[in-house]
C-alpha atoms as one frame of an Amber mdcrd trajectory, in Angstrom:
protein
 158.060 -42.738 -83.049 159.041 -39.255 -83.005 159.558 -37.347 -86.032 163.539
 -36.642 -87.572 164.055 -33.491 -87.852 163.757 -31.275 -91.148 166.999 -29.092
 -92.651 165.503 -25.885 -93.746 165.812 -25.081 -97.747 167.648 -21.629 -98.310
 164.241 -19.393 -97.732 162.359 -21.479 -96.073 163.122 -19.844 -92.616 161.515
 -16.407 -93.420 158.618 -18.053 -95.393 157.445 -19.952 -92.064 158.283 -16.671
 -89.681 156.081 -14.790 -92.228 153.284 -17.179 -91.966 153.615 -17.416 -88.141
 153.368 -13.582 -87.816 150.490 -13.815 -90.153 148.715 -15.606 -87.397 149.343
 -12.750 -84.690 151.839 -10.637 -83.435 154.619 -13.013 -81.267 158.296 -12.380
 -79.478 161.126 -14.324 -80.711 160.609 -17.659 -78.769 157.008 -17.275 -79.493
 157.854 -18.306 -83.079 159.999 -20.708 -82.602 157.647 -22.402 -80.333 154.725
 -21.778 -82.645 156.681 -23.184 -85.310 157.604 -26.175 -83.132 154.310 -27.089
 -82.327 152.310 -26.800 -85.765 154.750 -29.567 -87.221 154.531 -31.669 -84.117
 158.452 -30.650 -83.368 159.506 -31.836 -87.138 160.792 -28.301 -87.485 162.603
 -26.794 -84.228 164.191 -23.246 -85.119 167.212 -22.659 -83.692 167.766 -19.215
 -81.851 170.743 -18.661 -84.011 168.930 -19.054 -86.990 165.642 -17.467 -85.579
 167.142 -13.965 -84.581 169.476 -12.998 -88.091 166.209 -14.251 -89.868 163.978
 -11.677 -87.614 166.503  -9.003 -88.202 166.944  -9.672 -91.862 162.978  -9.314
 -91.919 163.018  -5.987 -89.678 165.543  -4.430 -92.573 163.478  -5.139 -95.363
 160.427  -3.573 -93.659 158.302  -7.278 -94.136 158.020  -7.233 -90.044 158.415
  -4.552 -87.260 159.355  -5.108 -83.845 158.958  -3.154 -80.789 159.504  -3.453
 -77.040 157.036  -4.349 -74.783 156.346  -5.472 -71.295 154.959  -9.483 -71.557
 152.238 -11.256 -69.663 155.232 -12.122 -67.161 156.070  -8.540 -66.205 159.543
  -8.618 -68.387 160.168  -6.555 -71.461 160.229  -8.617 -74.732 160.114  -7.686
 -78.521 157.320  -8.386 -80.188 157.254  -9.119 -83.728 154.595  -8.353 -86.144
 153.982  -8.662 -89.768 153.500  -5.346 -91.792 151.500  -4.923 -95.350 154.612
  -5.606 -97.244 155.749  -8.975 -95.402 151.978 -10.013 -96.222 152.472  -9.165
 -99.762 156.231 -11.328 -99.599 154.337 -14.104 -97.995 151.861 -14.399-100.131
 154.696 -14.332-103.249 156.569 -17.251-101.096 153.887 -19.675-100.654 153.363
 -19.350-104.377 156.799 -19.987-105.169 156.600 -23.028-102.605 153.653 -24.530
-103.590 154.936 -24.673-107.484 158.181 -26.188-105.904 156.460 -28.878-104.023
 154.152 -29.447-107.159 157.274 -29.837-109.226 159.125 -32.160-106.990 155.930
 -33.899-106.629 155.998 -34.570-110.146 159.672 -36.098-110.294 159.015 -38.520
-107.659 155.430 -39.276-108.892 155.388 -38.903-112.991 153.017 -40.058-115.046
 153.114 -43.087-117.213 154.927 -41.938-120.135 152.235 -41.982-123.310 153.256
 -44.115-126.196
């Protein structure tokens, strides 16, 4: 059974992109493929969402981008996480984990004490 596609919560894409770039510098298509592979295709980032997110992250100085020649001898824009991006990633992951914990408490409430 194929996993169903997951819809993004506000701000989730930026966190996923930052986390992906924490592993290694990548071009846009590589970022989308890494997220897809890591999630067993449950999350598929479309170009129409990814590239505006990369531009936004670059304007916030959370990533840098530079044109380089790829292994296939093509010019490609490679994105790298900055120190500020690492700091933001840490904050976003902490916030996300708190959110997940809160949702878990709603889904699996502890029995009320009497």
